[in-house]
C-alpha positions as semicolon CSV with decimal commas, in nm:
position;residue;x (nm);y (nm);z (nm)
1;M;8,250;-0,089;-8,928
2;T;8,411;0,188;-9,136
3;N;8,064;0,302;-9,326
4;P;7,848;0,522;-9,109
5;H;7,513;0,392;-9,179
6;D;7,660;-0,011;-9,094
7;I;7,626;0,179;-8,705
8;I;7,310;0,311;-8,748
9;I;7,040;0,090;-8,763
10;R;6,729;0,244;-8,763
11;P;6,541;0,536;-8,553
12;V;6,307;0,435;-8,210
13;I;6,019;0,592;-8,313
14;T;5,842;0,564;-7,973
15;E;5,626;0,805;-7,784
16;T;5,888;0,883;-7,492
17;S;6,154;0,933;-7,779
18;M;5,910;1,184;-8,006
19;D;5,857;1,372;-7,609
20;A;6,276;1,409;-7,609
21;M;6,327;1,551;-7,992
22;A;6,216;1,898;-7,799
23;D;6,512;1,840;-7,559
24;K;6,738;1,813;-7,938
25;K;6,741;1,395;-7,828
26;Y;6,738;1,125;-8,047
27;T;6,673;0,796;-8,027
28;F;6,855;0,497;-8,277
29;I;6,924;0,128;-8,314
30;V;7,307;0,095;-8,327
31;T;7,498;-0,221;-8,383
32;K;7,628;-0,418;-8,045
33;K;7,972;-0,364;-8,125
34;A;7,957;0,008;-8,174
35;N;8,102;0,243;-7,886
36;K;8,054;0,595;-7,807
37;F;8,286;0,748;-8,074
38;E;8,214;0,540;-8,371
39;I;7,822;0,667;-8,286
40;R;7,934;1,007;-8,238
41;K;8,111;1,035;-8,572
42;A;7,810;0,819;-8,706
43;V;7,547;1,066;-8,629
44;E;7,770;1,364;-8,682
45;A;7,863;1,177;-9,092
46;V;7,519;1,074;-9,171
47;F;7,290;1,344;-9,053
48;G;7,556;1,632;-9,051
49;V;7,473;1,789;-8,717
50;E;7,686;1,840;-8,365
51;V;7,656;1,579;-8,128
52;D;7,689;1,709;-7,745
53;K;7,631;1,367;-7,551
54;I;7,573;0,961;-7,618
55;N;7,396;0,759;-7,361
56;T;7,349;0,374;-7,455
57;M;7,187;0,064;-7,345
58;N;7,233;-0,269;-7,418
59;Y;6,926;-0,471;-7,411
60;T;6,866;-0,854;-7,410
61;G;6,625;-1,035;-7,634
62;K;6,363;-1,182;-7,408
63;T;6,239;-1,535;-7,432
64;K;5,932;-1,579;-7,582
65;R;5,662;-1,926;-7,627
66;M;5,438;-2,041;-7,909
67;G;5,278;-2,358;-7,755
68;R;5,571;-2,578;-7,723
69;N;5,815;-2,417;-7,952
70;I;6,054;-2,150;-7,796
71;G;6,239;-1,851;-7,905
72;K;6,408;-1,583;-7,839
73;R;6,378;-1,226;-7,992
74;A;6,772;-1,071;-8,058
75;D;6,928;-0,878;-7,846
76;F;7,016;-0,473;-7,917
77;K;7,169;-0,166;-7,854
78;K;6,998;0,180;-7,792
79;A;7,182;0,519;-7,821
80;V;7,010;0,832;-7,715
81;V;7,212;1,120;-7,876
82;K;7,215;1,476;-7,743
83;L;7,245;1,757;-7,988
84;T;7,440;2,091;-7,910
85;E;7,218;2,403;-7,909
86;A;7,410;2,551;-8,224
87;S;7,340;2,255;-8,422
88;K;7,070;2,220;-8,650
89;E;6,755;1,930;-8,556
90;I;6,761;1,572;-8,750
91;E;6,473;1,605;-9,067
92;F;6,477;1,269;-9,073
93;F;6,232;1,276;-8,801
94;E;6,041;1,637;-8,895
95;G;5,763;1,434;-9,090
96;V;5,666;1,195;-8,844
């Protein structure tokens, strides 16, 4: 996983994550195998910011049913990235 774009899958856009942007906290879905050091390097490389702290959470997918058919949602890993006070904000989230 040398490419930073392979580590960051997509941003999470919810009311809670939008409220956390005031504190310079941004939420991303990342690959399950990525650790905090790889996530830090990827965010700094892609967005050109300075990362202060990272919190990660592993989620298991829910089991869903449609009549007799049983399926499962995908497992995923979520990372909350806090930027330093001197760092600029990520412009990707500005228009949302």
